[in-house]
KOLKOLLO-915351 format. One record per residue (C-alpha): residue number from 1; x, y, z. Coordinates in steps of 0.5 Angstrom, whole numbers, plus 500, padded with zeros to 3 digits. Last residue first. Layout:
BEGIN
<rec NUM,<X,Y,Z>>;
...
END
This chain:
BEGIN
<rec 625,<780,745,885>>;
<rec 624,<772,741,882>>;
<rec 623,<776,738,875>>;
<rec 622,<771,740,870>>;
<rec 621,<767,737,863>>;
<rec 620,<764,742,859>>;
<rec 619,<769,743,853>>;
<rec 618,<768,735,852>>;
<rec 617,<761,736,850>>;
<rec 616,<763,738,844>>;
<rec 615,<769,734,843>>;
<rec 614,<763,728,844>>;
<rec 613,<759,731,839>>;
<rec 612,<765,732,834>>;
<rec 611,<767,725,836>>;
<rec 610,<759,723,833>>;
<rec 609,<760,725,827>>;
<rec 608,<768,722,825>>;
<rec 607,<764,715,827>>;
<rec 606,<758,715,823>>;
<rec 605,<761,718,817>>;
<rec 604,<765,712,819>>;
<rec 603,<773,712,815>>;
<rec 602,<776,714,823>>;
<rec 601,<779,718,828>>;
<rec 600,<778,719,835>>;
<rec 599,<775,714,836>>;
<rec 598,<770,716,841>>;
<rec 597,<770,717,849>>;
<rec 596,<765,715,853>>;
<rec 595,<763,721,858>>;
<rec 594,<756,721,860>>;
<rec 593,<752,727,858>>;
<rec 592,<745,731,863>>;
<rec 591,<739,733,860>>;
<rec 590,<737,724,858>>;
<rec 589,<731,724,855>>;
<rec 588,<726,719,857>>;
<rec 587,<725,713,854>>;
<rec 586,<723,714,847>>;
<rec 585,<721,707,842>>;
<rec 584,<726,704,838>>;
<rec 583,<728,697,843>>;
<rec 582,<721,696,842>>;
<rec 581,<718,691,847>>;
<rec 580,<717,684,849>>;
<rec 579,<713,681,855>>;
<rec 578,<714,676,859>>;
<rec 577,<712,676,866>>;
<rec 576,<715,671,870>>;
<rec 575,<712,668,878>>;
<rec 574,<715,665,884>>;
<rec 573,<710,662,887>>;
<rec 572,<705,666,892>>;
<rec 571,<701,668,886>>;
<rec 570,<696,675,887>>;
<rec 569,<703,680,885>>;
<rec 568,<703,675,879>>;
<rec 567,<695,676,877>>;
<rec 566,<696,683,878>>;
<rec 565,<701,683,874>>;
<rec 564,<699,679,868>>;
<rec 563,<694,684,869>>;
<rec 562,<697,689,867>>;
<rec 561,<702,686,862>>;
<rec 560,<694,684,859>>;
<rec 559,<694,692,857>>;
<rec 558,<701,694,855>>;
<rec 557,<700,689,849>>;
<rec 556,<703,681,849>>;
<rec 555,<703,679,855>>;
<rec 554,<706,673,857>>;
<rec 553,<705,669,864>>;
<rec 552,<710,664,865>>;
<rec 551,<710,659,873>>;
<rec 550,<717,658,875>>;
<rec 549,<720,652,875>>;
<rec 548,<726,652,871>>;
<rec 547,<723,650,865>>;
<rec 546,<718,655,865>>;
<rec 545,<723,660,865>>;
<rec 544,<726,658,859>>;
<rec 543,<719,657,855>>;
<rec 542,<719,664,857>>;
<rec 541,<726,665,854>>;
<rec 540,<723,664,847>>;
<rec 539,<730,664,842>>;
<rec 538,<728,665,834>>;
<rec 537,<733,668,833>>;
<rec 536,<732,675,828>>;
<rec 535,<734,675,821>>;
<rec 534,<741,676,819>>;
<rec 533,<745,682,821>>;
<rec 532,<751,678,825>>;
<rec 531,<755,679,819>>;
<rec 530,<758,675,814>>;
<rec 529,<754,680,810>>;
<rec 528,<751,674,804>>;
<rec 527,<751,669,810>>;
<rec 526,<748,673,814>>;
<rec 525,<750,669,822>>;
<rec 524,<743,670,825>>;
<rec 523,<741,675,830>>;
<rec 522,<741,677,837>>;
<rec 521,<743,684,836>>;
<rec 520,<748,689,840>>;
<rec 519,<755,686,837>>;
<rec 518,<755,694,832>>;
<rec 517,<749,697,835>>;
<rec 516,<752,703,828>>;
<rec 515,<759,704,832>>;
<rec 514,<758,712,831>>;
<rec 513,<759,713,839>>;
<rec 512,<751,714,839>>;
<rec 511,<749,708,836>>;
<rec 510,<754,704,840>>;
<rec 509,<750,708,846>>;
<rec 508,<743,705,844>>;
<rec 507,<746,699,842>>;
<rec 506,<749,698,848>>;
<rec 505,<742,699,852>>;
<rec 504,<739,695,847>>;
<rec 503,<743,689,848>>;
<rec 502,<739,684,844>>;
<rec 501,<733,681,842>>;
<rec 500,<729,686,847>>;
<rec 499,<725,681,851>>;
<rec 498,<722,685,858>>;
<rec 497,<722,679,863>>;
<rec 496,<719,682,869>>;
<rec 495,<720,677,875>>;
<rec 494,<715,677,881>>;
<rec 493,<719,672,887>>;
<rec 492,<716,668,892>>;
<rec 491,<721,664,896>>;
<rec 490,<719,657,896>>;
<rec 489,<727,655,898>>;
<rec 488,<727,651,892>>;
<rec 487,<723,656,886>>;
<rec 486,<728,661,889>>;
<rec 485,<733,656,888>>;
<rec 484,<731,655,881>>;
<rec 483,<729,661,879>>;
<rec 482,<738,661,882>>;
<rec 481,<739,660,875>>;
<rec 480,<737,666,871>>;
<rec 479,<745,668,869>>;
<rec 478,<747,670,863>>;
<rec 477,<741,669,858>>;
<rec 476,<736,674,864>>;
<rec 475,<742,679,864>>;
<rec 474,<741,679,856>>;
<rec 473,<734,678,856>>;
<rec 472,<733,686,860>>;
<rec 471,<731,684,868>>;
<rec 470,<726,688,873>>;
<rec 469,<725,684,879>>;
<rec 468,<719,685,883>>;
<rec 467,<720,684,891>>;
<rec 466,<713,684,895>>;
<rec 465,<716,685,902>>;
<rec 464,<714,681,909>>;
<rec 463,<721,676,906>>;
<rec 462,<725,682,907>>;
<rec 461,<731,680,908>>;
<rec 460,<730,673,904>>;
<rec 459,<725,677,899>>;
<rec 458,<733,683,898>>;
<rec 457,<737,676,897>>;
<rec 456,<733,673,892>>;
<rec 455,<732,679,887>>;
<rec 454,<740,680,887>>;
<rec 453,<740,673,885>>;
<rec 452,<734,675,880>>;
<rec 451,<737,681,878>>;
<rec 450,<745,681,879>>;
<rec 449,<746,678,872>>;
<rec 448,<748,683,869>>;
<rec 447,<753,688,873>>;
<rec 446,<752,695,874>>;
<rec 445,<758,694,878>>;
<rec 444,<756,701,883>>;
<rec 443,<749,701,880>>;
<rec 442,<745,696,882>>;
<rec 441,<739,698,883>>;
<rec 440,<734,697,889>>;
<rec 439,<728,702,889>>;
<rec 438,<722,701,895>>;
<rec 437,<727,700,901>>;
<rec 436,<726,708,903>>;
<rec 435,<719,708,901>>;
<rec 434,<714,711,896>>;
<rec 433,<719,711,891>>;
<rec 432,<716,714,884>>;
<rec 431,<721,711,878>>;
<rec 430,<721,715,872>>;
<rec 429,<729,718,872>>;
<rec 428,<732,713,876>>;
<rec 427,<728,707,872>>;
<rec 426,<730,710,867>>;
<rec 425,<737,709,867>>;
<rec 424,<737,703,871>>;
<rec 423,<732,700,865>>;
<rec 422,<737,701,860>>;
<rec 421,<742,694,862>>;
<rec 420,<744,694,868>>;
<rec 419,<742,692,875>>;
<rec 418,<734,692,877>>;
<rec 417,<730,691,884>>;
<rec 416,<724,694,885>>;
<rec 415,<721,693,892>>;
<rec 414,<714,694,894>>;
<rec 413,<713,697,901>>;
<rec 412,<709,703,898>>;
<rec 411,<705,697,894>>;
<rec 410,<707,695,887>>;
<rec 409,<702,695,882>>;
<rec 408,<703,703,879>>;
<rec 407,<711,702,879>>;
<rec 406,<710,696,875>>;
<rec 405,<705,699,870>>;
<rec 404,<709,705,869>>;
<rec 403,<716,701,867>>;
<rec 402,<712,697,863>>;
<rec 401,<710,705,859>>;
<rec 400,<718,707,860>>;
<rec 399,<720,700,856>>;
<rec 398,<715,701,850>>;
<rec 397,<709,698,848>>;
<rec 396,<709,700,840>>;
<rec 395,<701,700,838>>;
<rec 394,<700,706,842>>;
<rec 393,<701,711,848>>;
<rec 392,<704,709,853>>;
<rec 391,<701,713,860>>;
<rec 390,<708,712,863>>;
<rec 389,<712,716,857>>;
<rec 388,<706,722,859>>;
<rec 387,<705,722,867>>;
<rec 386,<713,722,866>>;
<rec 385,<713,729,863>>;
<rec 384,<707,731,867>>;
<rec 383,<712,730,873>>;
<rec 382,<719,733,869>>;
<rec 381,<714,739,869>>;
<rec 380,<712,739,877>>;
<rec 379,<719,739,879>>;
<rec 378,<722,744,875>>;
<rec 377,<716,749,878>>;
<rec 376,<717,746,884>>;
<rec 375,<724,748,884>>;
<rec 374,<723,755,881>>;
<rec 373,<718,756,887>>;
<rec 372,<723,754,892>>;
<rec 371,<728,758,889>>;
<rec 370,<724,765,888>>;
<rec 369,<722,763,897>>;
<rec 368,<730,764,898>>;
<rec 367,<733,760,902>>;
<rec 366,<731,759,909>>;
<rec 365,<735,760,915>>;
<rec 364,<732,760,924>>;
<rec 363,<735,755,925>>;
<rec 362,<741,752,922>>;
<rec 361,<747,750,926>>;
<rec 360,<741,746,930>>;
<rec 359,<739,742,923>>;
<rec 358,<746,740,921>>;
<rec 357,<746,737,927>>;
<rec 356,<741,733,925>>;
<rec 355,<745,732,919>>;
<rec 354,<751,730,921>>;
<rec 353,<748,725,926>>;
<rec 352,<743,721,921>>;
<rec 351,<749,722,916>>;
<rec 350,<755,718,920>>;
<rec 349,<760,722,920>>;
<rec 348,<767,725,916>>;
<rec 347,<764,732,914>>;
<rec 346,<770,734,909>>;
<rec 345,<769,741,906>>;
<rec 344,<771,738,899>>;
<rec 343,<776,738,894>>;
<rec 342,<771,734,889>>;
<rec 341,<772,728,894>>;
<rec 340,<775,728,901>>;
<rec 339,<769,725,903>>;
<rec 338,<769,718,899>>;
<rec 337,<776,717,902>>;
<rec 336,<775,720,909>>;
<rec 335,<769,714,910>>;
<rec 334,<763,717,913>>;
<rec 333,<761,721,909>>;
<rec 332,<759,728,908>>;
<rec 331,<760,733,904>>;
<rec 330,<761,740,902>>;
<rec 329,<763,742,895>>;
<rec 328,<763,749,892>>;
<rec 327,<761,752,885>>;
<rec 326,<764,758,884>>;
<rec 325,<764,757,875>>;
<rec 324,<757,754,876>>;
<rec 323,<757,748,872>>;
<rec 322,<755,742,878>>;
<rec 321,<753,737,871>>;
<rec 320,<759,737,867>>;
<rec 319,<764,732,872>>;
<rec 318,<762,726,869>>;
<rec 317,<754,727,869>>;
<rec 316,<757,728,876>>;
<rec 315,<752,722,879>>;
<rec 314,<754,718,873>>;
<rec 313,<762,718,874>>;
<rec 312,<760,716,881>>;
<rec 311,<761,721,886>>;
<rec 310,<762,717,892>>;
<rec 309,<755,719,896>>;
<rec 308,<753,718,903>>;
<rec 307,<751,726,903>>;
<rec 306,<754,731,899>>;
<rec 305,<752,737,900>>;
<rec 304,<753,742,893>>;
<rec 303,<754,749,894>>;
<rec 302,<754,754,888>>;
<rec 301,<748,751,884>>;
<rec 300,<746,753,877>>;
<rec 299,<748,746,874>>;
<rec 298,<745,743,879>>;
<rec 297,<739,746,878>>;
<rec 296,<738,744,872>>;
<rec 295,<740,738,873>>;
<rec 294,<735,736,879>>;
<rec 293,<729,738,875>>;
<rec 292,<732,736,867>>;
<rec 291,<731,728,871>>;
<rec 290,<737,725,871>>;
<rec 289,<740,719,868>>;
<rec 288,<748,722,867>>;
<rec 287,<746,726,873>>;
<rec 286,<740,727,879>>;
<rec 285,<735,723,879>>;
<rec 284,<730,726,884>>;
<rec 283,<728,734,885>>;
<rec 282,<725,732,890>>;
<rec 281,<724,738,896>>;
<rec 280,<715,739,895>>;
<rec 279,<716,730,897>>;
<rec 278,<712,727,892>>;
<rec 277,<717,722,890>>;
<rec 276,<719,721,897>>;
<rec 275,<726,723,900>>;
<rec 274,<732,718,900>>;
<rec 273,<728,714,895>>;
<rec 272,<734,713,890>>;
<rec 271,<741,714,895>>;
<rec 270,<743,708,892>>;
<rec 269,<741,710,884>>;
<rec 268,<744,718,886>>;
<rec 267,<739,723,889>>;
<rec 266,<738,730,887>>;
<rec 265,<735,735,894>>;
<rec 264,<732,742,894>>;
<rec 263,<734,746,901>>;
<rec 262,<728,749,903>>;
<rec 261,<730,750,910>>;
<rec 260,<727,747,915>>;
<rec 259,<723,742,910>>;
<rec 258,<730,740,907>>;
<rec 257,<734,738,914>>;
<rec 256,<727,735,916>>;
<rec 255,<727,730,911>>;
<rec 254,<733,730,912>>;
<rec 253,<733,726,918>>;
<rec 252,<727,723,917>>;
<rec 251,<731,719,911>>;
<rec 250,<738,718,916>>;
<rec 249,<737,710,917>>;
<rec 248,<744,710,916>>;
<rec 247,<744,705,910>>;
<rec 246,<738,710,906>>;
<rec 245,<744,717,908>>;
<rec 244,<749,712,905>>;
<rec 243,<746,710,899>>;
<rec 242,<747,717,897>>;
<rec 241,<743,723,897>>;
<rec 240,<745,730,893>>;
<rec 239,<744,736,896>>;
<rec 238,<743,743,892>>;
<rec 237,<744,750,895>>;
<rec 236,<742,755,891>>;
<rec 235,<744,762,894>>;
<rec 234,<750,760,899>>;
<rec 233,<752,764,904>>;
<rec 232,<749,760,910>>;
<rec 231,<750,754,907>>;
<rec 230,<758,756,907>>;
<rec 229,<757,757,915>>;
<rec 228,<754,751,917>>;
<rec 227,<759,747,914>>;
<rec 226,<764,752,918>>;
<rec 225,<761,750,924>>;
<rec 224,<761,742,922>>;
<rec 223,<768,742,922>>;
<rec 222,<768,745,928>>;
<rec 221,<764,741,932>>;
<rec 220,<767,734,928>>;
<rec 219,<762,731,926>>;
<rec 218,<760,725,930>>;
<rec 217,<760,718,928>>;
<rec 216,<755,713,929>>;
<rec 215,<757,706,932>>;
<rec 214,<757,699,929>>;
<rec 213,<757,696,935>>;
<rec 212,<760,689,934>>;
<rec 211,<756,683,939>>;
<rec 210,<760,678,941>>;
<rec 209,<757,670,943>>;
<rec 208,<763,666,945>>;
<rec 207,<766,661,942>>;
<rec 206,<773,665,942>>;
<rec 205,<772,665,948>>;
<rec 204,<772,657,949>>;
<rec 203,<780,657,946>>;
<rec 202,<781,652,940>>;
<rec 201,<785,646,940>>;
<rec 200,<786,643,933>>;
<rec 199,<784,639,928>>;
<rec 198,<786,639,921>>;
<rec 197,<779,638,916>>;
<rec 196,<779,646,913>>;
<rec 195,<787,646,913>>;
<rec 194,<787,641,908>>;
<rec 193,<781,644,904>>;
<rec 192,<786,650,904>>;
<rec 191,<781,657,906>>;
<rec 190,<782,663,903>>;
<rec 189,<778,668,908>>;
<rec 188,<775,675,903>>;
<rec 187,<772,681,906>>;
<rec 186,<768,684,901>>;
<rec 185,<765,691,902>>;
<rec 184,<766,695,909>>;
<rec 183,<771,700,911>>;
<rec 182,<768,707,913>>;
<rec 181,<761,703,916>>;
<rec 180,<766,698,919>>;
<rec 179,<762,691,920>>;
<rec 178,<765,688,915>>;
<rec 177,<771,690,917>>;
<rec 176,<772,689,924>>;
<rec 175,<769,681,921>>;
<rec 174,<775,680,916>>;
<rec 173,<779,682,922>>;
<rec 172,<776,677,927>>;
<rec 171,<776,672,922>>;
<rec 170,<784,671,921>>;
<rec 169,<786,673,927>>;
<rec 168,<782,667,930>>;
<rec 167,<783,663,923>>;
<rec 166,<791,663,924>>;
<rec 165,<790,657,930>>;
<rec 164,<788,653,924>>;
<rec 163,<795,654,919>>;
<rec 162,<795,657,913>>;
<rec 161,<789,660,913>>;
<rec 160,<789,666,908>>;
<rec 159,<788,673,909>>;
<rec 158,<784,678,904>>;
<rec 157,<781,684,908>>;
<rec 156,<776,690,903>>;
<rec 155,<776,685,897>>;
<rec 154,<776,686,890>>;
<rec 153,<784,688,889>>;
<rec 152,<785,681,894>>;
<rec 151,<781,676,891>>;
<rec 150,<785,674,884>>;
<rec 149,<790,671,889>>;
<rec 148,<784,666,889>>;
<rec 147,<788,663,883>>;
<rec 146,<794,660,888>>;
<rec 145,<801,664,890>>;
<rec 144,<805,661,896>>;
<rec 143,<807,656,891>>;
<rec 142,<812,662,887>>;
<rec 141,<814,664,880>>;
<rec 140,<813,657,876>>;
<rec 139,<805,659,879>>;
<rec 138,<801,653,878>>;
<rec 137,<794,654,878>>;
<rec 136,<789,648,882>>;
<rec 135,<784,645,879>>;
<rec 134,<787,637,881>>;
<rec 133,<791,638,885>>;
<rec 132,<798,640,884>>;
<rec 131,<801,638,889>>;
<rec 130,<799,633,893>>;
<rec 129,<804,634,900>>;
<rec 128,<803,642,899>>;
<rec 127,<802,643,906>>;
<rec 126,<797,649,906>>;
<rec 125,<794,644,900>>;
<rec 124,<790,648,895>>;
<rec 123,<784,654,897>>;
<rec 122,<777,654,899>>;
<rec 121,<773,660,897>>;
<rec 120,<770,662,904>>;
<rec 119,<766,669,902>>;
<rec 118,<764,674,908>>;
<rec 117,<759,680,904>>;
<rec 116,<759,687,906>>;
<rec 115,<756,692,902>>;
<rec 114,<760,698,899>>;
<rec 113,<758,699,892>>;
<rec 112,<765,698,890>>;
<rec 111,<767,693,894>>;
<rec 110,<760,688,894>>;
<rec 109,<761,688,886>>;
<rec 108,<768,687,885>>;
<rec 107,<767,681,891>>;
<rec 106,<761,678,886>>;
<rec 105,<765,678,881>>;
<rec 104,<771,675,883>>;
<rec 103,<766,669,887>>;
<rec 102,<767,665,880>>;
<rec 101,<774,665,882>>;
<rec 100,<773,660,888>>;
<rec 99,<768,655,884>>;
<rec 98,<773,656,878>>;
<rec 97,<778,653,882>>;
<rec 96,<777,651,889>>;
<rec 95,<771,650,893>>;
<rec 94,<766,655,894>>;
<rec 93,<763,658,900>>;
<rec 92,<759,664,901>>;
<rec 91,<756,667,908>>;
<rec 90,<751,672,909>>;
<rec 89,<749,679,911>>;
<rec 88,<746,683,917>>;
<rec 87,<748,690,919>>;
<rec 86,<749,694,913>>;
<rec 85,<742,696,911>>;
<rec 84,<738,691,912>>;
<rec 83,<737,690,905>>;
<rec 82,<744,691,904>>;
<rec 81,<747,686,906>>;
<rec 80,<741,681,902>>;
<rec 79,<741,683,896>>;
<rec 78,<750,683,897>>;
<rec 77,<749,675,899>>;
<rec 76,<745,674,893>>;
<rec 75,<750,678,888>>;
<rec 74,<755,673,891>>;
<rec 73,<750,667,891>>;
<rec 72,<750,669,884>>;
<rec 71,<758,668,883>>;
<rec 70,<757,661,885>>;
<rec 69,<752,659,881>>;
<rec 68,<746,655,883>>;
<rec 67,<746,656,890>>;
<rec 66,<744,652,896>>;
<rec 65,<742,655,902>>;
<rec 64,<744,653,910>>;
<rec 63,<741,656,915>>;
<rec 62,<747,657,921>>;
<rec 61,<746,654,927>>;
<rec 60,<744,659,934>>;
<rec 59,<738,654,936>>;
<rec 58,<744,648,936>>;
<rec 57,<740,642,935>>;
<rec 56,<747,638,933>>;
<rec 55,<744,637,927>>;
<rec 54,<746,644,923>>;
<rec 53,<753,644,926>>;
<rec 52,<755,637,924>>;
<rec 51,<751,639,916>>;
<rec 50,<755,646,916>>;
<rec 49,<762,642,918>>;
<rec 48,<761,638,914>>;
<rec 47,<762,643,908>>;
<rec 46,<767,646,912>>;
<rec 45,<772,641,910>>;
<rec 44,<770,635,906>>;
<rec 43,<766,639,901>>;
<rec 42,<770,644,901>>;
<rec 41,<775,644,896>>;
<rec 40,<773,637,894>>;
<rec 39,<766,641,890>>;
<rec 38,<760,644,895>>;
<rec 37,<756,651,893>>;
<rec 36,<754,654,898>>;
<rec 35,<750,660,901>>;
<rec 34,<750,661,908>>;
<rec 33,<747,664,914>>;
<rec 32,<743,670,918>>;
<rec 31,<751,672,919>>;
<rec 30,<751,678,923>>;
<rec 29,<745,676,927>>;
<rec 28,<741,682,929>>;
<rec 27,<742,688,936>>;
<rec 26,<738,695,937>>;
<rec 25,<741,699,942>>;
<rec 24,<742,705,936>>;
<rec 23,<747,700,933>>;
<rec 22,<749,692,935>>;
<rec 21,<752,687,931>>;
<rec 20,<751,680,932>>;
<rec 19,<757,675,932>>;
<rec 18,<756,668,934>>;
<rec 17,<754,663,928>>;
<rec 16,<761,665,925>>;
<rec 15,<764,663,930>>;
<rec 14,<761,655,932>>;
<rec 13,<762,655,923>>;
<rec 12,<769,657,923>>;
<rec 11,<770,652,929>>;
<rec 10,<767,647,924>>;
<rec 9,<773,649,918>>;
<rec 8,<779,649,923>>;
<rec 7,<776,642,926>>;
<rec 6,<774,643,933>>;
<rec 5,<778,640,940>>;
<rec 4,<774,646,945>>;
<rec 3,<779,649,950>>;
<rec 2,<779,652,956>>;
<rec 1,<784,656,960>>;
END
């Protein structure tokens, strides 16, 4: 058997460059590049291997991107993979210690959102000859434990490469998980720094081009027949479209099904864009951040058909929005874990395949015309509310008006990115999607700091689309470093930086639970009260963005903001549009509930009142058994 002598680091780089995915006859590279920040754990191993591979002239050499923050490079990889429907992703390598553990948050985000990323945190010496090394966690219970064990609960696959030959099954195992839509998430290979540099005679077949087929699982015929029977027997069915509809490329099948049957569709955060906003069957967002139309229909529904959704508490309004006492569930999902939720009839299958077969089984059946008319009436009323909020009349610049201006400025294929704060809720309700890939809000982990890094990944995955990053001042202060990466790579982003001087969304939540917006405003400490309720801090985030290399535009009114957006869109460099909004300006009201427990006993009147309201809302919560 032919063998090739390489270090373990060199072998892994070569292996990764030869992996491809295929779905519906279309092939693409599984690993389109590698983000990395080098330190003593990987600079001489994996870093040397990347350099050597790039200088080799190999046409399949992995492009390398220099990130500025390890957590951010995982976020960028998630943005990339989500944009590519989970068929292609990026690799992330870090040094040991803090560089590695910085990626743990990104790993959790990827796994929760069911997005594939490959993480290569360096590890301490497998030989232990130099221990304890710089940045090593010494656990007196076991020399086998390192800081990288923190990745275990947040990864869908984890292994530590203590010998070069262990790399072969570990790498194949990681790729198997990454390319399985039912299991995918973060795959972590902890890579001791001495093993990275150790040579081994590798079988040549390990480096042969390998194509991993992402198969479309078809539904079991008997289960599908039962689903058809339930739908035909229903009077007020509703579809909850989740991210699986988009990742499966099932939006066309969904539209065909609802046009045939008249069943309306509510969308989760990940599923927003499953239908165009103006489709007659579209109810828009559903759940705790849902539209009045979607939640009214959800409350009455006697059958909920979940397609590619994991039923987060926001989608179900903490199990309160599907209020019909006789409601039943049919769930279509590639993952049995998600399909089983809500005690549903489980249709474990690819969304596109299942919807296509459902359409055949429902031939000749349609909901009552009165139900269709009710959906249309509720949707029209909601859209009139959106028009009013987008208009943003008055001197105060509201967040809703800012979102409306961005919505107006975007073309059908442009992408909007967000993740945390009050904007995800407003976007979910208000944004008018025109393309399945236009709406990109990370709300599985709702991780502050995802926005700019995620936008970088989206733009790398889809360079032909304009990318609008919406970020509040709280998220910006947590992670804005990848502006530098975008500038260095010549990647154009339009970043809308909304300044409201604090954590506005948590401020509103704090007020609703009786905590009086405590700890949510960016203020000086007041020497008289001892609290952080003094004057506003003189923070200039626009100046900070300019210092990172971005072009900066400032807007003080909604008219100036609209003009600045047009200027930014015409630019070919990363541009930050800074606008200040009033955190007290009214946003779209929620017609649903979110379960955030309130202190059961308190000396504060505000908390006691909030507890009374909480107990009232809690009565509508249920378990679906």
